N, C-alpha and C positions, 0 to 999 in steps of 0.2 A: 504493500500500500504506500502510495506516495503522499506524504504530508509535509509541506514545506515548513509550516509553523505549528508546532505541537504545544498546546497550552494545557498542562495536566489538569488544571482546575476547571477547564471548560470542556475537555474531551474525556469522557468516561468510557472505557472499553469494557463492555459486557458481552458475553457470548450466550446466544440463545440457540439451542439445538432442538429442532423439531423434526421428527421422523415419523410421519403418519402415512399410512397407505390410503391417501385421499388426495383429490385434486386441489384442495384448499387447505391452507394452514394459517393460523393466527399467531402473530409474534408481537413483541413490544412495538406499539405505534404503527403497525401495519397489518394488513391481511394480504397474503399472496395466493394466487390461483393459477392453475394450469388450464388454459382454454383450448379445446380441440373441437372445432365445429362439426366435422363429419361424425355421424353415429356409427359408421361402418368403415373398415379398412379393407381395401381390395387391390389386386394387382394393377400396376400402371397409374395409380392414383397420385395426384399432387394436390396439396392443400397447405394452408397456413395455420399453424398453431400460434399460441401467444402466452407470454408470461405477464400476468396482470397484477399490479400492486395498487391497493387502496390504502392511502396514508392518512394518519391523523393530521389535523390542521397544524401548519407550521413545520412539519417534518418533511424531509425530502430524501430521495435516492438520487444516484448520479448517472450522468451521461457517460459515453465511452471515454471522453476526456473530461475527467472530473473537475478540472480547473486547478485552483491553488491547493486544494486538499480533497481527500475522499477517494473512493474506488467504485467503479461501476459494478452492477450485478453480474454474476457469472452463472452459467447453466451447463451441466454435464448430463448427457442423456444415456439411458440404458434402454435400448430398443430391440424389438424382435428382429431376427435376421431378415434382410430385405427392406427394412425401413431405415432411411437416413435423414439426418437433420442438417440444414445449412447453419451458418453462423447466425446468432441472434442479431436482429436489427434494432437500431436505436432511433426513436422519433426525435424531432427537433426539441432541444432543451430550452430552459430559461436561465437567465443570469440570476444567481442567488448571492447577493452581497452578504458578507459577514465581517464586520469591522473593516480592516484594510484589505481583506481577501475577497476573491470572487470565485465562486463555484459555479459549475454548470450541471443542472439536474432537473428534477421533476418534483412538483408538489401536488397534493390532492390525490391524483390517480394517473397511472400511465400503463400502457401495454407495450411489451416488446415482442414484435412478431418474429416467428421462426418458420421459414419455409420447410416443408416436409415432403419427402418423396418415397413412393412405394415401388419396388422393383416389379418388372413385368412377370417375373417368375416367383413372386411372393407366395409362400405357403405357410400357414400358421399351424403349429403343432397342437394348439388348443383352440377352443371355440372363440375365446376372446384374446385380443392383442393388448398387452399392457405396455403403455408408454410411461416410463419412469424418468423423472428429472431431479437431479440434485442441484439445489439453488443456493447460492451464497450472495449476501448483500450487505450493505452498510447504510443504515438509516440515521440521519443526523438532524439536529436542531442546534441547541447550544452544546449538547453532548452528542457523541456518535456511538451507536450500538450495532456491532456486527451481528448478523444472524444467518441461519441456514435452515433448510428444510428439504425433505424428500417428498416430491409430489408424484402420485401415481394416478393414472386414469385408464380405464378399460374401455375398449371399443370392440364391437363385434367383428370378427375376422371372416371375410368371404373369400372364396376361391376364384370368383369372377366378378366383374363389375355388375352392379344391380341395374335393373331397367330404370328405376327411379331412386337416385341417391337420397338417403335420409340424413338429416342434420339436427344437431342440438341447437335449438333456436337461441337460447341465452348466450352460448359461446359464439354463435354466428353474429349476433348483434354486437357483442363486445368487440370482436375483431373489426367489424365494419365501422364502429364508432370511432376508432383511432386510426383508420386507414389514411385519413387526410393529413395526419401529422408526420407521415414518413417523408423523407427527402426524396426528390427525384433528380435523375441525372440532368445535367445542363442540356436543354433541348438543342437540336440543330438550329443554327442561326444565332444562338446566344454565345457570347464570348466572355472570358475572364482573364485579366492580366494584372500584374502588380509591378510597382516600381518602388525602389528604396527611397526613403527620405532621411534627413538627418536624425529624426527621432524614431523612425519605424518604417512603415510601408503605406503606400496608397493602393488600394484594391479597387479596380474598375470592373463592373459587371454590366454588360450590354444586354438588355432584355428586349429591346425594340419598342419600349414604351417608357414614359416618364414615371419614375419611382420616387416616392416621397420619403421613405424611411427604410432602413435595413439594419440587421445585426449580423455579425460574422462570428461563428463559433469554430475555432481551429481544431482539427483532429490531432495535430501534432502538439505535444507538450513543449514548454520552454522556448517557444518562438515569440509569443506575444505577452505583454503585460496585461493579464486577464482583467484586472480591476480598472484599468484606464478607460475613460470614456471613449467611445468610437464616434468620431465626427463624420457626419453624413452630408454629402453634397448631392442633391438631386440633379440628374441630367435629363435632357429631353428624351433620351433613348436608353436610360438605365440609371445606375447609381454609382457613386464613388464614396468609398469608406476609407477614412484615415485611421490607421492602426499604430499603436505604440509598441515597439519591440521590447522583449524581455531584457532586463538590464544585464543579464549574463550571456546574452547571445553574442558570439564572437564573430560570426560571418553570416552574410545574407543567405537564406535558404534557397534551394533550387526551385521550390514551389511553395505556394500557400494552399493547403488542402483543408477544406472545411465546409461548413454549411452557411448559406446566406438566406436569412429569413426575411421575406419582404413584408410590406405593410398589409397585403391582403391575406397573409397566412401562408403563401406559397413558400416552399422550402426547396432550395436548389443546392445540390452537392457540386462544388466547384473545385477544380484543380487549376489554380492560376499560375502561369509561368511568367518570368520577367519580361517586361516589354510594355509598350503603350498601345492604346487602341485608337486609331484615327476616328473610329465611329464614336468615341467618347468625347469628341470635340463639341464645341457649341453648335446648337442647331442653327441651320441656315434659314430657318423660318423667319423672314424679315417681318412678316405680318404680326407674329407673336411678339417680337421685340418692339415693334411700333406700338402695339397695344399697351405694353408695359410702360413704355416711355410716355405715352399719352396719360396713363393713370398717374404716373409720377408728376407730370406737369399739372394735372388737375389737383392732385394732393397738395402740391406746393402752393397753388392759389388758395385752397381752403385753409392752409396753414396760417395765412394772414388773419383768419378769424379766430384762431385758437387763443386762449387766455395767455399763453406763454409769450406771444408776440405783441400783445396789446401795448405795453409800454413803448416799444420801438415805433409802432404805428403812430402813437401820440406825438413822438418827436418828429416823425416824417410829416405829420399833418401840419405842424408849425412851420416846417421848412417849405411846404407848399404855399403857405400864406405869403412868405417872402418871395418865393419864386414867381408868383403870379405877377409881380411888378418887374421882373427881370426880362432881358432879351430872350427870345425863344431858344437860341443856340445854347445859352447858359443853362436854361432849364433842362434841355435834353442832355447836356454834358453831365449835370448832376445826376440825372436818371441813369446814364450809362455807368458812371463811377459807382453809384450805389449798387447797381447790378453786378459790376465787377467785384465789389467787396463780398457779395453773397457767393458768386461763382468761385472765387479764390478760396473762401472758407470751406465751401462744400468739397472742392477738390482736395484740400488738405485733409478733411475728414475721411474721404474715400481712400486717399493714399495711406493714411494711418491704418484703416481697416484692412486694406489689402496687404500691407507690410506685416501686420499682426497675423493675418490668415496664412501668409507664406511661412511664417515662423511656427505654425502649428497651433496658434491660439485663435479662439473664436470670440468675436465681440459683435455688437449690433448697434443699431441706432440709439444714440443717447448714452453710449458706453462711458463717455468721459464724466458723466454725472455720478458714476459709481465711485469716483475718487473724491474723498472729502477735501483734499487740497484744491482740486479744481473748483469745487463748489465755493470754497472760501475765496479764491481769487475772483470768480465771477461776482460774488456778493460784494466784495470790496470795490470792484470796478463799477457796479451799479450804484453803490452808496456814494462813491466819489462823483459820479455823473449827477446823481441827485442833488448833492451839495452845490454843484455848479449851476444846475437849473434853478435851484431855490434862490440863487443870487449871492451865495457866499463868495464866489470868485468866478472869473471867466477863464475858459480853457481854449479860447479861439473859436468857439462854436456859437458866439453871440449872434442872434438872429437880427439884431438891429444895426450891426456894423456892415458897411457897404463900401464899394468903390476902390479900395486899395488893392494892389496886387497881392500883398501878404494876406489880406482878408480873403481874397479869392482862393488862394492856395489852401488856407485853413478850411474854407467852405468845401472844396473838393475832398480834402482829407477827412472832413467830418462826414461827407456822404459815403466815402469808402468805409470809414469806421462804423457808421450806422449799419451798413450792409453786413459787416462782420458781426456786430452786436445782434442783428436780427437772426443770424444763423446760430449764434451761441445760445440765445434764449429760446430758440425754436426747438432745439434738440430734446428737451424733456417732453415734447408733445408729438403725438402721431396723429395726423389728420386722416380722414377716410381715404382709402385707396393707397395710402403710403405704405402700409404694412406689407401688402402683397408685392408692391413694386420693389421695395428695398430688399425683401426676402429673395425675390427673383434675382436682383442685381448681385447680391453677395454670394449667391449659389452658382454664378456664372463667371465668365472670364473678366479680366480687368477692364477690357474694352467695353463690355456690356455694362459693367458697374459704372464706368465713366459716363456713358450715355444716360443711364437712368438718373444718376445723381445730378448731372448737368440739367436734365429736364426738371428735376425737383427744384433746383436752385432758380431756374428761369421762371418757374411757376410762382415761387415766393417773391421774386422781384417784379413780376409782370404788372400787378396793379399800379404800383408807383411809377414804373417806367411808362406805362400807358398814359398816365395823367400828364407826365412831362411832355409827351408828344401830342397832347390835346389841350393846349393852353386855354381854349375857350371854356373848358370845364372849370378851370381855376378862377374864372371871372365871377363865379358864384360865391367865392370866398370874400370876406370883408377886406377893406383896405388896411394896410399896416397903420399902427398907431400905438398909443400908450397901452392899450388893452393887451398887446402882444407880450409885453413884459410880464403882466399879471398871468396870462395864460401859460407863458414859459415857466413861471414859478409854480403854477398849479400842476404842470406836467411832472414835477418832482413827486407828487403824491402817489401816483401808481408805481413810480420807480421805487420809492421807499416801501410801498406795500409788497413789491416783488422781493425786496431785500429781506423783509420780515419772513416771508415764506422760505427764502434760502437759508436764513438763520435756523429756522425750525428744521429744515432738511439737513443742515450741517450737524445739528445736535443729534438727529436720528442716526446719522452715518458715523459720527466720530465720538459721540458721548458728551456728557455735560462738562467734563474736565477740559477737553479741548475747546469747548465753546467759550470758555473764559479767554482763551487766546484770541479768538475771533472778535469778541467784544472789545478787547483791548486794542485790536487793530483798527476798529471803527473809531476809537478815541484818537489814535494817531492820525487817521485820515482827516478827522475834524481839525486837528492841529495843523496839518499840511494845508488844508483849505483856508484856515485863518491866515497862515503865512502868505499864501498867494493873494488873498483878498486884501490884506493889510499893506503889503508892499508889491503891488502888481508890476509886472514887466521889469523887475529888478533881478539882475543875475544872481547876487548872493542869496536873495530870498528864494529864488527858483531852485538853486542848488540845495539849499536847506530843506525845501519842501520835497525834493526828489529823494533825499536821504531818508526823510521821515516816511515817505511812501514805500521805499524799499524795505524799511524796518517793519512797516505795517503788513506787507505781503509775507515777509519771512516769519512773522510771529505765529499765525495760525498754521502755516505749513510745518513749523517746528513742533507746535502743540500736537498735531496729528501724528507725527513721527514719534513723539515722546510718549504719548498716552494711548496710542493705538486706535483701533476702529471698533465701533460698537458691534456687538455680536449679532450674527444673522438671526438668532432666535428672537432677539428683541425686535428686529425688523419685520419678522414674519408674524408677530402676534397682533395682527389687526383685529381679529375677532376669534373668540374661542371656538366658534362653529367651524372654522376653516383649519384644516390640517396642513402643516408645512409640506412642501413638495419634495419628493425624492423619486428617482426612477423605481426604487423598490416599492414605495407606496403605490404608485400607479400600477405596477405589475401585480401587486397583491390584490387590489380591488378588481382588476380585469380578470384575474384568475378566479375570483369569487363570482364573476358574472354580474358585478355591481356597476351601474353607470357612474361616471366620474365627471364633475365639472371643474376645470382647472382655470384659475384666474392668474394669468401672468401679469404681474404688476410691479411697481416700484414707488417709493415715497416721493421721488423727484418727478414722477410722471403725473402732471396735472390731469390729463385725460383719464388716467386710471382712477384717480381719487374721485373725480366727478362721476364716472360710471359706477364705482362701488357705492357711493353714498346715495346717488339718485336712483339707480336701477337695481343693482344686486342686493342692496339692503332693504328693498321694498318688501312689505309684508306678503303681498301676493306672490312675488317671485320666490321668496324664501319658502313659502308654504308649498308652492308647486315643486320646488326642488326636494323638499322633505317628503311630500307624498310620492314622488317618483323614486325614492330610495337612493338619491344621489349622494355620493361621497364628495364633499366640498374640499378642494385642495387649492392652496394658494402658493404660487411660485413667486417669491419675493426676490426681485432682481435689483434691489436698491444697492447692494454691494455685488461685486462680480461673483458669479457662481457658474462654474463650467457645466454642471449638470443641467441647469436651467437654460443656458445658452444652447447646449446640444438639443434639448427638447424643443426650443424655438426653431432651430434649424430643421429639425425633423418635420415640423409643421409648415416649413417654407416661409417662416418669418424670422426677422432679425431684431425685433424691438418690441417694446410694450406700448400700449396695452395689446394683449392677445388673449383670446378666450377660446378654449377648446372643450368640446363635449365628447366624451367617449361613451359609447353605448355599452350595454352589458355583454355584448358579443366580442370576443377578442379578434374575430375576423373582420369586423366592421371598421372602416377608417374613421378617424375623428372628424367631427364637424368643427370648422374654424369660423367663429362669428366675426362680424365687422368690428372695427376699432371703436366706433361710436355706437353705443347700445341704446335700444329702446325697450320698454317692457314687452312689446309685441315680438321683437326679434328673439329675446331670451325665452319667452313662454312658448313661442312657436318651435324653437329648437328642442325644448324639453318635451313638448308634445310629440315631436317626430321620434324621439328616442322611445317614448312610451308606446307609440304605435308599432315600432319595430319589435319591441319586446312582446307585445300582444300577438303579433304575427308569428313570431318564433314559437311562442307557446301553442298557438293554434296548429302549427305545422307538426308539432309533436303529439 
């Protein structure tokens, strides 16, 4: 038995010996049964027998490759002359995490088929043919219990095939029930190749259709790090799985032999050889790409209406008042510079995502808000901007200054900076259509990602750019006057409101101790603002203010490093009715046949908070979920979590909010709901799951 990590206090070795002349035996935590469908044995016959295990809840037996610990069941036959048995077959397993380890095996129940053959010259010396099997197994939970039994079953022996074969209906139904769990050889036309990466391997499987999720189970031990998450990249004609190699692997293998389990339950046995598949390249379906680019553009336009971007729109509204009195070419120039600021910011974001993906790490839209240091810097930036708008000092963005070349340069710099700021504050929000578009982009090539993010950026910039090209619309705005200074100062109110939200977010991510550092940084910013306002345009005062600003930025960053990050358990405790997400939790409920509603959320995601408070917490929605027997699972992405990122990628998404409903059937793909929820959308999705459940019960 191969056990890498043996913990005596957790693994109790007990031996249970059962030797009964019966097809069924009861042992600790399981019942084992020999299933032989035909009631008669005759010459030339071929049939499938099976070894069936019924397990207590939480206990499991093992696949042919048990993973990091364990041992698969074994069977040794004693058969009459003329009857032979092939090797026992193993259905597709499940991933069974246990602490830092990962086992491969089966929970609840499993049947191992065994093909049987009767020779053409078979003759039995007795009226009955006795099929006897000695079985050994290891059943585990927190402890492991080896067991063995001898199972005998008698079948009537015939000297010739009967006119109408007879069958044991219970055994026949048992064999048929588990037939779909057996792997199939890779069909003609499908291909599998793997290529080495710095940390492991990339396995590409071409099935001829778009696959959304897959798991790989290796037959060979010591090739892969079993517990490492498997990153899945959907392809238009298959799937790509990133695998981490075992830390003790010295050289790359000649092949990767294992099972690939697809989203629809199909199980393929693949033997991948080194190489690349041209068919695994991006689909040339330009219409599909055009559709996604269009969705991204519309999503960018709608993003202007999200609460995250509201403060920036307030600032741009004031600049339009000034622009209405300028020459047309200046208005358009400001529009293009603002657009350029957004484009450059989006290109930087997509470049970072692609670099991280190339390094084997997975991130999604808004990933930077998982860093408390980034939250602190953005909060300080907005606070400093708010002080300027409130009239404490000028930073070159005064809306009342005109005419000089320097002021013009500041104006263009301000437009560019506002575009950057629009991108920064937009990332906590996901507008309708954005989730699918970004998920598609990050699952495809760098070129596709560039096109999709560019379309998203142009959508975000489009409303303001359109206004600058239609000056007649700006004539509806009032003439400049003293009221503009009052309105400019009033603009600081939503800015400071955004700062309050970011302070709360920082406290959730970094804890109350680090929060003191951020509050002290706000005080330093106020000092820097006072210096700039008291001695404007003075070089010594500006230098002193810059030093204070640098100290203010360094203070919360140091506090985060010194006092750590708030625990993810704190972040996930939104509501006691919701269970924290993990792959094991999802697999547990799906194995039980229980429907699951997963809320992928984050504290920094305003759209998530609105959906939770306005829709998911409604009494009628909660009642419907409760009546439907749903398990409520919350995947909190406030801090970086590789398992949640992988789950999002599996759903074809790369950010939050995302909502997925899994029916009680493991073969049914999940429903992915829109980013913006309504009661009708959620209740309709719940009703669909209930209808599927009723139809399944009726069919049985």
